[in-house]
C-alpha positions as CSV (number, residue, x, y, z in Angstrom):
1,X,-4.3,22.8,-6.4
2,X,-1.2,25.0,-6.2
3,X,0.4,22.6,-3.7
4,X,-0.1,19.7,-6.0
5,X,1.8,21.5,-8.7
6,X,4.6,22.3,-6.3
7,X,4.7,18.6,-5.2
8,X,4.9,17.4,-8.9
9,X,7.7,20.0,-9.6
10,X,9.7,18.8,-6.5
11,X,9.4,15.2,-7.5
12,X,10.4,16.0,-11.1
13,X,13.4,18.0,-9.8
14,X,14.5,15.0,-7.6
15,X,14.3,12.6,-10.6
16,X,16.3,15.0,-12.8
17,X,18.9,15.4,-10.0
18,X,19.2,11.6,-9.6
19,X,19.6,11.0,-13.4
20,X,22.1,13.8,-13.7
21,X,24.1,12.3,-10.7
22,X,24.1,8.9,-12.4
23,X,25.3,10.3,-15.7
24,X,28.1,12.2,-13.9
25,X,29.2,9.1,-12.0
26,X,29.3,7.1,-15.2
27,X,31.5,9.7,-16.9
28,X,34.0,10.0,-14.0
29,X,35.5,6.7,-12.8
30,X,36.8,8.5,-9.6
31,X,33.3,9.6,-8.7
32,X,31.9,8.0,-5.5
33,X,29.5,5.1,-6.0
34,X,26.0,6.3,-6.8
35,X,23.3,6.2,-4.2
36,X,20.5,3.7,-4.3
37,X,17.3,5.7,-4.3
38,X,14.7,3.9,-2.1
39,X,11.0,3.9,-1.5
40,X,10.1,2.2,1.7
41,X,7.4,1.7,4.3
42,X,8.2,2.8,7.9
43,X,5.8,1.3,10.4
44,X,5.5,2.9,13.8
45,X,3.9,0.8,16.4
46,X,3.7,0.6,20.2
47,X,7.1,-1.1,20.4
48,X,9.0,1.3,18.1
49,X,7.2,4.5,19.3
50,X,10.0,5.3,21.7
51,X,12.8,4.9,19.1
52,X,13.9,7.6,16.7
53,X,13.5,6.3,13.1
54,X,16.2,7.4,10.6
55,X,15.5,9.0,7.3
56,X,18.3,9.0,4.8
57,X,18.5,12.3,2.9
58,X,20.9,13.4,0.1
59,X,21.9,16.9,-0.9
60,X,19.7,18.2,-3.7
61,X,17.3,15.3,-3.6
62,X,13.8,15.4,-2.3
63,X,12.6,13.0,0.3
64,X,8.8,12.7,0.4
65,X,7.1,11.5,3.6
66,X,3.6,10.3,3.3
67,X,1.1,9.8,6.1
68,X,-2.3,8.1,6.4
69,X,-3.5,10.9,8.7
70,X,-3.4,14.5,7.5
71,X,-0.4,16.6,8.7
72,X,-1.4,19.6,10.9
73,X,-0.9,23.0,9.1
74,X,2.7,24.0,9.7
75,X,3.1,20.7,11.5
76,X,6.6,19.9,10.0
77,X,9.3,21.4,12.2
78,X,13.0,21.0,11.6
79,X,15.9,21.7,14.0
80,X,18.1,23.0,11.1
81,X,19.9,25.9,12.7
82,X,22.7,25.6,10.1
83,X,20.5,26.4,7.1
84,X,21.2,23.1,5.4
85,X,17.6,22.5,4.3
86,X,15.1,24.3,2.1
87,X,12.0,25.0,4.1
88,X,9.8,21.8,4.3
89,X,6.9,21.7,1.9
90,X,3.5,20.2,3.1
91,X,0.4,19.0,1.4
92,X,-2.5,17.4,3.2
93,X,-0.7,14.1,3.8
94,X,2.9,14.7,2.7
95,X,6.0,16.5,3.9
96,X,8.8,17.1,1.4
97,X,12.3,17.7,2.6
98,X,15.2,18.9,0.4
99,X,18.6,19.3,1.9
100,X,20.9,21.8,0.2
101,X,23.9,19.4,0.7
102,X,24.7,16.1,2.3
103,X,24.5,16.3,6.1
104,X,27.7,15.9,8.1
105,X,25.8,15.8,11.4
106,X,22.3,14.5,12.0
107,X,19.3,16.8,12.0
108,X,15.9,16.3,13.5
109,X,12.4,16.5,12.1
110,X,9.1,16.6,14.1
111,X,5.8,16.1,12.4
112,X,2.5,16.8,14.1
113,X,-0.5,15.1,12.6
114,X,-4.1,16.5,12.7
115,X,-5.1,14.1,15.5
116,X,-2.3,15.5,17.7
117,X,0.2,12.6,17.3
118,X,3.8,13.9,17.2
119,X,6.4,11.9,15.3
120,X,10.1,12.6,15.5
121,X,12.7,11.5,13.0
122,X,16.5,11.6,12.7
123,X,17.8,12.9,9.4
124,X,21.2,11.6,8.2
125,X,23.1,11.3,5.0
126,X,24.7,8.0,4.1
127,X,26.9,7.4,1.1
128,X,25.1,4.3,-0.4
129,X,21.4,5.2,-0.2
130,X,18.8,7.9,0.0
131,X,15.1,7.7,0.8
132,X,13.1,9.2,-2.1
133,X,9.7,8.3,-0.5
134,X,8.9,7.0,2.9
135,X,5.3,5.9,3.6
136,X,4.8,6.3,7.4
137,X,2.2,3.8,8.7
138,X,0.9,4.1,12.3
139,X,0.0,0.9,13.9
140,X,-0.6,2.1,17.5
């Protein structure tokens, strides 16, 4: 139950940060163009299994990954040696990532599911968009 409250708080914080960013961009004409916040479905099948799917993250905004299969306890591992991310938060079928700032270099995320499947992702920041939620679908 505690993890559900943490999840709701992180989602609320992401929404507040996005709204505050939009208000700031509207007030300052020199501000960079605002990011489009996206929710998308990422299908991983036999043909894409060998590729490294990109997740677009933005500083201060939560990116929520959802999975159909539960995530193994402590199954989300990041190669963030620069301290750019808050520790990932997990619930049964979600992983929540919050970078402290936009990334200047890619980072990597590995997620191990309860059935032993290991999925790897490339984390990058792009100026025009950020993933707010990515539903990961396995079609292997």
